mmCIF file of the N, C-alpha and C atoms, coordinates in Angstrom:
data_MODEL
# 
_entry.id   MODEL 
# 
loop_
_atom_site.group_PDB 
_atom_site.id 
_atom_site.type_symbol 
_atom_site.label_atom_id 
_atom_site.label_alt_id 
_atom_site.label_comp_id 
_atom_site.label_asym_id 
_atom_site.label_entity_id 
_atom_site.label_seq_id 
_atom_site.pdbx_PDB_ins_code 
_atom_site.Cartn_x 
_atom_site.Cartn_y 
_atom_site.Cartn_z 
_atom_site.occupancy 
_atom_site.B_iso_or_equiv 
_atom_site.pdbx_formal_charge 
_atom_site.auth_seq_id 
_atom_site.auth_comp_id 
_atom_site.auth_asym_id 
_atom_site.auth_atom_id 
_atom_site.pdbx_PDB_model_num 
ATOM 1   N N  . MET A 1 1  ? 15.478 2.064   33.430 1.00 0.00 ? 1  MET A N  1 
ATOM 2   C CA . MET A 1 1  ? 15.651 0.211   33.770 1.00 0.00 ? 1  MET A CA 1 
ATOM 3   C C  . MET A 1 1  ? 16.000 -0.492  32.252 1.00 0.00 ? 1  MET A C  1 
ATOM 4   N N  . THR A 1 2  ? 16.871 -1.162  32.438 1.00 0.00 ? 2  THR A N  1 
ATOM 5   C CA . THR A 1 2  ? 17.742 -1.685  30.931 1.00 0.00 ? 2  THR A CA 1 
ATOM 6   C C  . THR A 1 2  ? 17.396 -3.285  31.576 1.00 0.00 ? 2  THR A C  1 
ATOM 7   N N  . ILE A 1 3  ? 17.480 -4.198  30.056 1.00 0.00 ? 3  ILE A N  1 
ATOM 8   C CA . ILE A 1 3  ? 17.376 -5.743  30.030 1.00 0.00 ? 3  ILE A CA 1 
ATOM 9   C C  . ILE A 1 3  ? 18.867 -5.655  29.526 1.00 0.00 ? 3  ILE A C  1 
ATOM 10  N N  . HIS A 1 4  ? 19.903 -6.740  30.602 1.00 0.00 ? 4  HIS A N  1 
ATOM 11  C CA . HIS A 1 4  ? 20.845 -7.841  30.096 1.00 0.00 ? 4  HIS A CA 1 
ATOM 12  C C  . HIS A 1 4  ? 20.499 -8.625  28.744 1.00 0.00 ? 4  HIS A C  1 
ATOM 13  N N  . PRO A 1 5  ? 21.332 -8.411  27.823 1.00 0.00 ? 5  PRO A N  1 
ATOM 14  C CA . PRO A 1 5  ? 21.701 -9.464  26.906 1.00 0.00 ? 5  PRO A CA 1 
ATOM 15  C C  . PRO A 1 5  ? 21.036 -10.489 27.044 1.00 0.00 ? 5  PRO A C  1 
ATOM 16  N N  . TRP A 1 6  ? 21.403 -11.457 28.118 1.00 0.00 ? 6  TRP A N  1 
ATOM 17  C CA . TRP A 1 6  ? 21.636 -12.347 28.348 1.00 0.00 ? 6  TRP A CA 1 
ATOM 18  C C  . TRP A 1 6  ? 20.376 -12.936 28.652 1.00 0.00 ? 6  TRP A C  1 
ATOM 19  N N  . ALA A 1 7  ? 19.555 -12.301 29.463 1.00 0.00 ? 7  ALA A N  1 
ATOM 20  C CA . ALA A 1 7  ? 18.042 -12.460 29.841 1.00 0.00 ? 7  ALA A CA 1 
ATOM 21  C C  . ALA A 1 7  ? 17.117 -12.536 28.018 1.00 0.00 ? 7  ALA A C  1 
ATOM 22  N N  . VAL A 1 8  ? 17.583 -11.499 27.622 1.00 0.00 ? 8  VAL A N  1 
ATOM 23  C CA . VAL A 1 8  ? 17.366 -11.654 26.326 1.00 0.00 ? 8  VAL A CA 1 
ATOM 24  C C  . VAL A 1 8  ? 17.207 -12.386 25.586 1.00 0.00 ? 8  VAL A C  1 
ATOM 25  N N  . THR A 1 9  ? 18.135 -13.056 25.524 1.00 0.00 ? 9  THR A N  1 
ATOM 26  C CA . THR A 1 9  ? 18.325 -14.770 25.068 1.00 0.00 ? 9  THR A CA 1 
ATOM 27  C C  . THR A 1 9  ? 17.318 -15.772 25.363 1.00 0.00 ? 9  THR A C  1 
ATOM 28  N N  . GLY A 1 10 ? 16.971 -15.383 26.459 1.00 0.00 ? 10 GLY A N  1 
ATOM 29  C CA . GLY A 1 10 ? 16.311 -16.272 27.246 1.00 0.00 ? 10 GLY A CA 1 
ATOM 30  C C  . GLY A 1 10 ? 15.205 -16.416 27.179 1.00 0.00 ? 10 GLY A C  1 
ATOM 31  N N  . PHE A 1 11 ? 14.399 -15.440 26.984 1.00 0.00 ? 11 PHE A N  1 
ATOM 32  C CA . PHE A 1 11 ? 12.933 -14.972 26.277 1.00 0.00 ? 11 PHE A CA 1 
ATOM 33  C C  . PHE A 1 11 ? 12.957 -15.424 25.513 1.00 0.00 ? 11 PHE A C  1 
ATOM 34  N N  . LEU A 1 12 ? 13.787 -14.989 24.493 1.00 0.00 ? 12 LEU A N  1 
ATOM 35  C CA . LEU A 1 12 ? 13.628 -15.428 22.876 1.00 0.00 ? 12 LEU A CA 1 
ATOM 36  C C  . LEU A 1 12 ? 14.055 -17.303 22.641 1.00 0.00 ? 12 LEU A C  1 
ATOM 37  N N  . ASP A 1 13 ? 14.518 -17.652 23.277 1.00 0.00 ? 13 ASP A N  1 
ATOM 38  C CA . ASP A 1 13 ? 14.963 -18.890 22.887 1.00 0.00 ? 13 ASP A CA 1 
ATOM 39  C C  . ASP A 1 13 ? 13.785 -19.620 22.482 1.00 0.00 ? 13 ASP A C  1 
ATOM 40  N N  . GLY A 1 14 ? 14.104 -19.945 21.105 1.00 0.00 ? 14 GLY A N  1 
ATOM 41  C CA . GLY A 1 14 ? 12.879 -21.223 20.947 1.00 0.00 ? 14 GLY A CA 1 
ATOM 42  C C  . GLY A 1 14 ? 11.398 -20.598 20.688 1.00 0.00 ? 14 GLY A C  1 
ATOM 43  N N  . SER A 1 15 ? 11.887 -19.159 20.074 1.00 0.00 ? 15 SER A N  1 
ATOM 44  C CA . SER A 1 15 ? 10.497 -18.342 19.872 1.00 0.00 ? 15 SER A CA 1 
ATOM 45  C C  . SER A 1 15 ? 10.312 -17.102 18.726 1.00 0.00 ? 15 SER A C  1 
ATOM 46  N N  . PHE A 1 16 ? 11.085 -18.320 17.920 1.00 0.00 ? 16 PHE A N  1 
ATOM 47  C CA . PHE A 1 16 ? 11.412 -17.774 16.459 1.00 0.00 ? 16 PHE A CA 1 
ATOM 48  C C  . PHE A 1 16 ? 10.578 -18.764 15.464 1.00 0.00 ? 16 PHE A C  1 
ATOM 49  N N  . ILE A 1 17 ? 9.781  -17.665 14.318 1.00 0.00 ? 17 ILE A N  1 
ATOM 50  C CA . ILE A 1 17 ? 8.998  -19.031 13.456 1.00 0.00 ? 17 ILE A CA 1 
ATOM 51  C C  . ILE A 1 17 ? 9.082  -18.084 12.113 1.00 0.00 ? 17 ILE A C  1 
ATOM 52  N N  . ILE A 1 18 ? 9.559  -19.591 10.878 1.00 0.00 ? 18 ILE A N  1 
ATOM 53  C CA . ILE A 1 18 ? 9.841  -18.685 10.145 1.00 0.00 ? 18 ILE A CA 1 
ATOM 54  C C  . ILE A 1 18 ? 9.128  -19.495 9.120  1.00 0.00 ? 18 ILE A C  1 
ATOM 55  N N  . SER A 1 19 ? 7.978  -19.054 8.729  1.00 0.00 ? 19 SER A N  1 
ATOM 56  C CA . SER A 1 19 ? 7.117  -19.339 7.066  1.00 0.00 ? 19 SER A CA 1 
ATOM 57  C C  . SER A 1 19 ? 7.133  -18.890 5.964  1.00 0.00 ? 19 SER A C  1 
ATOM 58  N N  . ILE A 1 20 ? 6.835  -19.970 4.702  1.00 0.00 ? 20 ILE A N  1 
ATOM 59  C CA . ILE A 1 20 ? 6.786  -19.967 3.803  1.00 0.00 ? 20 ILE A CA 1 
ATOM 60  C C  . ILE A 1 20 ? 5.637  -19.228 3.593  1.00 0.00 ? 20 ILE A C  1 
ATOM 61  N N  . VAL A 1 21 ? 5.268  -18.506 2.541  1.00 0.00 ? 21 VAL A N  1 
ATOM 62  C CA . VAL A 1 21 ? 4.165  -17.817 2.428  1.00 0.00 ? 21 VAL A CA 1 
ATOM 63  C C  . VAL A 1 21 ? 3.591  -17.326 0.486  1.00 0.00 ? 21 VAL A C  1 
ATOM 64  N N  . ARG A 1 22 ? 2.750  -18.179 0.048  1.00 0.00 ? 22 ARG A N  1 
ATOM 65  C CA . ARG A 1 22 ? 2.577  -17.666 -1.247 1.00 0.00 ? 22 ARG A CA 1 
ATOM 66  C C  . ARG A 1 22 ? 2.272  -15.860 -1.108 1.00 0.00 ? 22 ARG A C  1 
ATOM 67  N N  . SER A 1 23 ? 2.824  -15.462 -2.080 1.00 0.00 ? 23 SER A N  1 
ATOM 68  C CA . SER A 1 23 ? 3.131  -14.069 -2.320 1.00 0.00 ? 23 SER A CA 1 
ATOM 69  C C  . SER A 1 23 ? 3.324  -14.019 -4.240 1.00 0.00 ? 23 SER A C  1 
ATOM 70  N N  . ASP A 1 24 ? 2.162  -12.641 -4.528 1.00 0.00 ? 24 ASP A N  1 
ATOM 71  C CA . ASP A 1 24 ? 1.256  -12.591 -5.617 1.00 0.00 ? 24 ASP A CA 1 
ATOM 72  C C  . ASP A 1 24 ? 2.550  -11.140 -6.223 1.00 0.00 ? 24 ASP A C  1 
ATOM 73  N N  . LYS A 1 25 ? 3.490  -10.638 -4.814 1.00 0.00 ? 25 LYS A N  1 
ATOM 74  C CA . LYS A 1 25 ? 4.390  -9.256  -4.843 1.00 0.00 ? 25 LYS A CA 1 
ATOM 75  C C  . LYS A 1 25 ? 5.810  -9.530  -5.582 1.00 0.00 ? 25 LYS A C  1 
ATOM 76  N N  . SER A 1 26 ? 5.926  -11.766 -5.043 1.00 0.00 ? 26 SER A N  1 
ATOM 77  C CA . SER A 1 26 ? 7.368  -11.869 -5.250 1.00 0.00 ? 26 SER A CA 1 
ATOM 78  C C  . SER A 1 26 ? 7.712  -12.656 -6.513 1.00 0.00 ? 26 SER A C  1 
ATOM 79  N N  . LYS A 1 27 ? 8.335  -12.416 -6.790 1.00 0.00 ? 27 LYS A N  1 
ATOM 80  C CA . LYS A 1 27 ? 9.156  -13.017 -8.162 1.00 0.00 ? 27 LYS A CA 1 
ATOM 81  C C  . LYS A 1 27 ? 8.816  -14.292 -8.738 1.00 0.00 ? 27 LYS A C  1 
ATOM 82  N N  . THR A 1 28 ? 8.829  -15.242 -7.244 1.00 0.00 ? 28 THR A N  1 
ATOM 83  C CA . THR A 1 28 ? 8.917  -16.004 -7.384 1.00 0.00 ? 28 THR A CA 1 
ATOM 84  C C  . THR A 1 28 ? 8.053  -17.000 -7.069 1.00 0.00 ? 28 THR A C  1 
ATOM 85  N N  . GLY A 1 29 ? 6.367  -16.171 -6.494 1.00 0.00 ? 29 GLY A N  1 
ATOM 86  C CA . GLY A 1 29 ? 5.063  -16.780 -6.349 1.00 0.00 ? 29 GLY A CA 1 
ATOM 87  C C  . GLY A 1 29 ? 5.308  -16.988 -4.632 1.00 0.00 ? 29 GLY A C  1 
ATOM 88  N N  . TRP A 1 30 ? 6.597  -16.932 -3.980 1.00 0.00 ? 30 TRP A N  1 
ATOM 89  C CA . TRP A 1 30 ? 6.925  -16.984 -2.381 1.00 0.00 ? 30 TRP A CA 1 
ATOM 90  C C  . TRP A 1 30 ? 7.647  -16.185 -1.389 1.00 0.00 ? 30 TRP A C  1 
ATOM 91  N N  . VAL A 1 31 ? 7.375  -16.337 -0.376 1.00 0.00 ? 31 VAL A N  1 
ATOM 92  C CA . VAL A 1 31 ? 8.037  -15.157 0.369  1.00 0.00 ? 31 VAL A CA 1 
ATOM 93  C C  . VAL A 1 31 ? 7.967  -15.613 1.873  1.00 0.00 ? 31 VAL A C  1 
ATOM 94  N N  . VAL A 1 32 ? 9.198  -15.454 2.448  1.00 0.00 ? 32 VAL A N  1 
ATOM 95  C CA . VAL A 1 32 ? 9.798  -16.282 3.859  1.00 0.00 ? 32 VAL A CA 1 
ATOM 96  C C  . VAL A 1 32 ? 9.548  -14.921 4.609  1.00 0.00 ? 32 VAL A C  1 
ATOM 97  N N  . LYS A 1 33 ? 8.360  -15.517 5.732  1.00 0.00 ? 33 LYS A N  1 
ATOM 98  C CA . LYS A 1 33 ? 8.553  -14.214 6.380  1.00 0.00 ? 33 LYS A CA 1 
ATOM 99  C C  . LYS A 1 33 ? 8.841  -14.771 8.210  1.00 0.00 ? 33 LYS A C  1 
ATOM 100 N N  . LEU A 1 34 ? 9.524  -14.054 8.553  1.00 0.00 ? 34 LEU A N  1 
ATOM 101 C CA . LEU A 1 34 ? 10.098 -14.194 10.002 1.00 0.00 ? 34 LEU A CA 1 
ATOM 102 C C  . LEU A 1 34 ? 9.522  -13.769 10.933 1.00 0.00 ? 34 LEU A C  1 
ATOM 103 N N  . ARG A 1 35 ? 9.371  -14.208 12.119 1.00 0.00 ? 35 ARG A N  1 
ATOM 104 C CA . ARG A 1 35 ? 8.748  -13.726 13.367 1.00 0.00 ? 35 ARG A CA 1 
ATOM 105 C C  . ARG A 1 35 ? 9.569  -14.245 14.622 1.00 0.00 ? 35 ARG A C  1 
ATOM 106 N N  . ALA A 1 36 ? 9.594  -12.806 15.838 1.00 0.00 ? 36 ALA A N  1 
ATOM 107 C CA . ALA A 1 36 ? 9.893  -13.585 16.906 1.00 0.00 ? 36 ALA A CA 1 
ATOM 108 C C  . ALA A 1 36 ? 9.043  -13.418 18.234 1.00 0.00 ? 36 ALA A C  1 
ATOM 109 N N  . GLN A 1 37 ? 8.399  -14.053 18.542 1.00 0.00 ? 37 GLN A N  1 
ATOM 110 C CA . GLN A 1 37 ? 7.387  -13.475 20.054 1.00 0.00 ? 37 GLN A CA 1 
ATOM 111 C C  . GLN A 1 37 ? 7.735  -14.277 20.928 1.00 0.00 ? 37 GLN A C  1 
ATOM 112 N N  . VAL A 1 38 ? 7.357  -13.327 22.117 1.00 0.00 ? 38 VAL A N  1 
ATOM 113 C CA . VAL A 1 38 ? 7.180  -13.806 23.913 1.00 0.00 ? 38 VAL A CA 1 
ATOM 114 C C  . VAL A 1 38 ? 6.110  -13.503 24.465 1.00 0.00 ? 38 VAL A C  1 
ATOM 115 N N  . ASN A 1 39 ? 5.196  -14.551 24.812 1.00 0.00 ? 39 ASN A N  1 
ATOM 116 C CA . ASN A 1 39 ? 4.128  -14.182 25.293 1.00 0.00 ? 39 ASN A CA 1 
ATOM 117 C C  . ASN A 1 39 ? 4.035  -14.115 26.781 1.00 0.00 ? 39 ASN A C  1 
ATOM 118 N N  . LEU A 1 40 ? 3.575  -13.494 27.834 1.00 0.00 ? 40 LEU A N  1 
ATOM 119 C CA . LEU A 1 40 ? 3.889  -13.442 28.908 1.00 0.00 ? 40 LEU A CA 1 
ATOM 120 C C  . LEU A 1 40 ? 2.360  -13.264 29.680 1.00 0.00 ? 40 LEU A C  1 
ATOM 121 N N  . HIS A 1 41 ? 2.114  -13.630 30.972 1.00 0.00 ? 41 HIS A N  1 
ATOM 122 C CA . HIS A 1 41 ? 1.217  -12.898 31.688 1.00 0.00 ? 41 HIS A CA 1 
ATOM 123 C C  . HIS A 1 41 ? 1.342  -11.389 31.812 1.00 0.00 ? 41 HIS A C  1 
ATOM 124 N N  . LYS A 1 42 ? 0.048  -10.884 31.780 1.00 0.00 ? 42 LYS A N  1 
ATOM 125 C CA . LYS A 1 42 ? -0.228 -9.746  32.255 1.00 0.00 ? 42 LYS A CA 1 
ATOM 126 C C  . LYS A 1 42 ? 0.862  -8.626  32.961 1.00 0.00 ? 42 LYS A C  1 
ATOM 127 N N  . LYS A 1 43 ? 0.897  -9.415  34.125 1.00 0.00 ? 43 LYS A N  1 
ATOM 128 C CA . LYS A 1 43 ? 1.144  -8.772  35.407 1.00 0.00 ? 43 LYS A CA 1 
ATOM 129 C C  . LYS A 1 43 ? 2.917  -8.464  34.630 1.00 0.00 ? 43 LYS A C  1 
ATOM 130 N N  . ASP A 1 44 ? 3.836  -9.179  33.948 1.00 0.00 ? 44 ASP A N  1 
ATOM 131 C CA . ASP A 1 44 ? 4.748  -9.310  33.359 1.00 0.00 ? 44 ASP A CA 1 
ATOM 132 C C  . ASP A 1 44 ? 4.662  -7.592  32.419 1.00 0.00 ? 44 ASP A C  1 
ATOM 133 N N  . LYS A 1 45 ? 4.548  -7.178  32.112 1.00 0.00 ? 45 LYS A N  1 
ATOM 134 C CA . LYS A 1 45 ? 4.090  -5.902  30.923 1.00 0.00 ? 45 LYS A CA 1 
ATOM 135 C C  . LYS A 1 45 ? 5.099  -5.821  30.942 1.00 0.00 ? 45 LYS A C  1 
ATOM 136 N N  . ALA A 1 46 ? 5.766  -5.403  31.777 1.00 0.00 ? 46 ALA A N  1 
ATOM 137 C CA . ALA A 1 46 ? 7.026  -4.248  31.808 1.00 0.00 ? 46 ALA A CA 1 
ATOM 138 C C  . ALA A 1 46 ? 8.327  -5.163  31.659 1.00 0.00 ? 46 ALA A C  1 
ATOM 139 N N  . ILE A 1 47 ? 8.479  -6.470  31.451 1.00 0.00 ? 47 ILE A N  1 
ATOM 140 C CA . ILE A 1 47 ? 9.442  -7.106  31.053 1.00 0.00 ? 47 ILE A CA 1 
ATOM 141 C C  . ILE A 1 47 ? 9.638  -7.472  28.972 1.00 0.00 ? 47 ILE A C  1 
ATOM 142 N N  . LEU A 1 48 ? 8.268  -7.444  28.841 1.00 0.00 ? 48 LEU A N  1 
ATOM 143 C CA . LEU A 1 48 ? 7.701  -7.002  27.637 1.00 0.00 ? 48 LEU A CA 1 
ATOM 144 C C  . LEU A 1 48 ? 7.840  -5.674  26.747 1.00 0.00 ? 48 LEU A C  1 
ATOM 145 N N  . GLU A 1 49 ? 7.917  -4.200  27.277 1.00 0.00 ? 49 GLU A N  1 
ATOM 146 C CA . GLU A 1 49 ? 8.000  -3.304  27.168 1.00 0.00 ? 49 GLU A CA 1 
ATOM 147 C C  . GLU A 1 49 ? 9.875  -2.729  27.290 1.00 0.00 ? 49 GLU A C  1 
ATOM 148 N N  . LEU A 1 50 ? 10.530 -3.596  28.263 1.00 0.00 ? 50 LEU A N  1 
ATOM 149 C CA . LEU A 1 50 ? 11.891 -3.829  28.293 1.00 0.00 ? 50 LEU A CA 1 
ATOM 150 C C  . LEU A 1 50 ? 12.546 -4.440  26.901 1.00 0.00 ? 50 LEU A C  1 
ATOM 151 N N  . LEU A 1 51 ? 12.051 -5.235  26.523 1.00 0.00 ? 51 LEU A N  1 
ATOM 152 C CA . LEU A 1 51 ? 12.464 -6.319  25.113 1.00 0.00 ? 51 LEU A CA 1 
ATOM 153 C C  . LEU A 1 51 ? 11.989 -5.354  24.197 1.00 0.00 ? 51 LEU A C  1 
ATOM 154 N N  . LYS A 1 52 ? 10.989 -4.486  24.157 1.00 0.00 ? 52 LYS A N  1 
ATOM 155 C CA . LYS A 1 52 ? 10.308 -3.904  22.823 1.00 0.00 ? 52 LYS A CA 1 
ATOM 156 C C  . LYS A 1 52 ? 11.679 -2.667  22.414 1.00 0.00 ? 52 LYS A C  1 
ATOM 157 N N  . THR A 1 53 ? 12.055 -1.961  24.040 1.00 0.00 ? 53 THR A N  1 
ATOM 158 C CA . THR A 1 53 ? 13.177 -1.046  24.074 1.00 0.00 ? 53 THR A CA 1 
ATOM 159 C C  . THR A 1 53 ? 14.187 -1.567  24.048 1.00 0.00 ? 53 THR A C  1 
ATOM 160 N N  . TYR A 1 54 ? 14.701 -2.346  23.896 1.00 0.00 ? 54 TYR A N  1 
ATOM 161 C CA . TYR A 1 54 ? 15.917 -2.918  23.597 1.00 0.00 ? 54 TYR A CA 1 
ATOM 162 C C  . TYR A 1 54 ? 16.396 -3.652  22.318 1.00 0.00 ? 54 TYR A C  1 
ATOM 163 N N  . PHE A 1 55 ? 15.043 -3.702  21.508 1.00 0.00 ? 55 PHE A N  1 
ATOM 164 C CA . PHE A 1 55 ? 15.023 -4.290  20.132 1.00 0.00 ? 55 PHE A CA 1 
ATOM 165 C C  . PHE A 1 55 ? 14.627 -2.702  19.414 1.00 0.00 ? 55 PHE A C  1 
ATOM 166 N N  . ASN A 1 56 ? 13.883 -1.656  19.777 1.00 0.00 ? 56 ASN A N  1 
ATOM 167 C CA . ASN A 1 56 ? 13.632 -0.808  19.397 1.00 0.00 ? 56 ASN A CA 1 
ATOM 168 C C  . ASN A 1 56 ? 12.617 -1.002  18.663 1.00 0.00 ? 56 ASN A C  1 
ATOM 169 N N  . ALA A 1 57 ? 12.195 -2.008  18.470 1.00 0.00 ? 57 ALA A N  1 
ATOM 170 C CA . ALA A 1 57 ? 11.108 -2.435  17.634 1.00 0.00 ? 57 ALA A CA 1 
ATOM 171 C C  . ALA A 1 57 ? 9.803  -3.290  17.570 1.00 0.00 ? 57 ALA A C  1 
ATOM 172 N N  . GLY A 1 58 ? 8.974  -3.852  17.440 1.00 0.00 ? 58 GLY A N  1 
ATOM 173 C CA . GLY A 1 58 ? 8.059  -4.679  17.693 1.00 0.00 ? 58 GLY A CA 1 
ATOM 174 C C  . GLY A 1 58 ? 6.843  -3.940  18.352 1.00 0.00 ? 58 GLY A C  1 
ATOM 175 N N  . LYS A 1 59 ? 5.569  -5.244  18.844 1.00 0.00 ? 59 LYS A N  1 
ATOM 176 C CA . LYS A 1 59 ? 4.688  -4.259  18.964 1.00 0.00 ? 59 LYS A CA 1 
ATOM 177 C C  . LYS A 1 59 ? 4.332  -5.214  20.232 1.00 0.00 ? 59 LYS A C  1 
ATOM 178 N N  . ILE A 1 60 ? 3.267  -4.591  21.415 1.00 0.00 ? 60 ILE A N  1 
ATOM 179 C CA . ILE A 1 60 ? 3.084  -5.631  22.227 1.00 0.00 ? 60 ILE A CA 1 
ATOM 180 C C  . ILE A 1 60 ? 1.581  -5.346  21.904 1.00 0.00 ? 60 ILE A C  1 
ATOM 181 N N  . HIS A 1 61 ? 1.076  -6.998  21.864 1.00 0.00 ? 61 HIS A N  1 
ATOM 182 C CA . HIS A 1 61 ? -0.456 -7.110  21.910 1.00 0.00 ? 61 HIS A CA 1 
ATOM 183 C C  . HIS A 1 61 ? -1.101 -7.882  22.907 1.00 0.00 ? 61 HIS A C  1 
ATOM 184 N N  . GLU A 1 62 ? -2.632 -7.655  23.031 1.00 0.00 ? 62 GLU A N  1 
ATOM 185 C CA . GLU A 1 62 ? -3.075 -8.481  24.383 1.00 0.00 ? 62 GLU A CA 1 
ATOM 186 C C  . GLU A 1 62 ? -3.432 -9.517  23.293 1.00 0.00 ? 62 GLU A C  1 
ATOM 187 N N  . LEU A 1 63 ? -3.333 -10.563 24.011 1.00 0.00 ? 63 LEU A N  1 
ATOM 188 C CA . LEU A 1 63 ? -3.983 -12.237 23.729 1.00 0.00 ? 63 LEU A CA 1 
ATOM 189 C C  . LEU A 1 63 ? -5.259 -13.005 23.709 1.00 0.00 ? 63 LEU A C  1 
ATOM 190 N N  . ASN A 1 64 ? -5.501 -12.208 25.378 1.00 0.00 ? 64 ASN A N  1 
ATOM 191 C CA . ASN A 1 64 ? -6.641 -12.660 26.593 1.00 0.00 ? 64 ASN A CA 1 
ATOM 192 C C  . ASN A 1 64 ? -6.138 -11.668 27.070 1.00 0.00 ? 64 ASN A C  1 
ATOM 193 N N  . GLU A 1 65 ? -7.426 -12.334 28.330 1.00 0.00 ? 65 GLU A N  1 
ATOM 194 C CA . GLU A 1 65 ? -7.794 -11.016 29.766 1.00 0.00 ? 65 GLU A CA 1 
ATOM 195 C C  . GLU A 1 65 ? -6.383 -10.997 30.346 1.00 0.00 ? 65 GLU A C  1 
ATOM 196 N N  . ASN A 1 66 ? -5.963 -12.628 30.359 1.00 0.00 ? 66 ASN A N  1 
ATOM 197 C CA . ASN A 1 66 ? -4.621 -12.563 31.227 1.00 0.00 ? 66 ASN A CA 1 
ATOM 198 C C  . ASN A 1 66 ? -3.055 -12.487 30.558 1.00 0.00 ? 66 ASN A C  1 
ATOM 199 N N  . ALA A 1 67 ? -2.817 -12.188 29.272 1.00 0.00 ? 67 ALA A N  1 
ATOM 200 C CA . ALA A 1 67 ? -1.348 -12.952 28.875 1.00 0.00 ? 67 ALA A CA 1 
ATOM 201 C C  . ALA A 1 67 ? -1.799 -11.752 27.446 1.00 0.00 ? 67 ALA A C  1 
ATOM 202 N N  . LEU A 1 68 ? -0.157 -11.219 27.527 1.00 0.00 ? 68 LEU A N  1 
ATOM 203 C CA . LEU A 1 68 ? 0.422  -9.972  26.266 1.00 0.00 ? 68 LEU A CA 1 
ATOM 204 C C  . LEU A 1 68 ? 1.307  -11.150 25.549 1.00 0.00 ? 68 LEU A C  1 
ATOM 205 N N  . GLN A 1 69 ? 1.748  -10.199 24.949 1.00 0.00 ? 69 GLN A N  1 
ATOM 206 C CA . GLN A 1 69 ? 2.651  -10.876 23.040 1.00 0.00 ? 69 GLN A CA 1 
ATOM 207 C C  . GLN A 1 69 ? 3.431  -10.081 22.685 1.00 0.00 ? 69 GLN A C  1 
ATOM 208 N N  . PHE A 1 70 ? 4.566  -10.113 22.986 1.00 0.00 ? 70 PHE A N  1 
ATOM 209 C CA . PHE A 1 70 ? 5.510  -9.157  22.313 1.00 0.00 ? 70 PHE A CA 1 
ATOM 210 C C  . PHE A 1 70 ? 5.835  -9.600  21.353 1.00 0.00 ? 70 PHE A C  1 
ATOM 211 N N  . LYS A 1 71 ? 5.785  -9.155  19.831 1.00 0.00 ? 71 LYS A N  1 
ATOM 212 C CA . LYS A 1 71 ? 6.044  -9.790  18.347 1.00 0.00 ? 71 LYS A CA 1 
ATOM 213 C C  . LYS A 1 71 ? 6.658  -8.720  17.964 1.00 0.00 ? 71 LYS A C  1 
ATOM 214 N N  . ILE A 1 72 ? 7.584  -9.417  17.213 1.00 0.00 ? 72 ILE A N  1 
ATOM 215 C CA . ILE A 1 72 ? 8.482  -8.253  15.812 1.00 0.00 ? 72 ILE A CA 1 
ATOM 216 C C  . ILE A 1 72 ? 8.279  -9.554  14.297 1.00 0.00 ? 72 ILE A C  1 
ATOM 217 N N  . GLU A 1 73 ? 7.655  -8.534  13.689 1.00 0.00 ? 73 GLU A N  1 
ATOM 218 C CA . GLU A 1 73 ? 7.567  -9.294  12.340 1.00 0.00 ? 73 GLU A CA 1 
ATOM 219 C C  . GLU A 1 73 ? 8.641  -8.457  11.194 1.00 0.00 ? 73 GLU A C  1 
ATOM 220 N N  . SER A 1 74 ? 9.147  -7.653  11.859 1.00 0.00 ? 74 SER A N  1 
ATOM 221 C CA . SER A 1 74 ? 9.730  -6.618  10.352 1.00 0.00 ? 74 SER A CA 1 
ATOM 222 C C  . SER A 1 74 ? 11.482 -6.734  10.876 1.00 0.00 ? 74 SER A C  1 
ATOM 223 N N  . PHE A 1 75 ? 12.359 -7.017  9.952  1.00 0.00 ? 75 PHE A N  1 
ATOM 224 C CA . PHE A 1 75 ? 13.643 -7.331  10.391 1.00 0.00 ? 75 PHE A CA 1 
ATOM 225 C C  . PHE A 1 75 ? 14.593 -6.378  9.914  1.00 0.00 ? 75 PHE A C  1 
ATOM 226 N N  . LYS A 1 76 ? 13.938 -5.331  9.709  1.00 0.00 ? 76 LYS A N  1 
ATOM 227 C CA . LYS A 1 76 ? 14.355 -4.359  8.571  1.00 0.00 ? 76 LYS A CA 1 
ATOM 228 C C  . LYS A 1 76 ? 15.648 -3.422  9.481  1.00 0.00 ? 76 LYS A C  1 
# 
């Protein structure tokens, strides 16, 4: 089973996070971190697995007993 690119757009719309944090590893002392995430009920785990396959990246984490999160933090 595959997921249509328009469905991917719908799931990820509004789920991008940009953070600026201090880092000793950076010349400027700051780094920009990017993250995309989708939270769904555990019954919808198949959708999160389709997203993971679509991007060939990311991880699925359990948030609590009823919710899962698909998260991509590396954009290499």
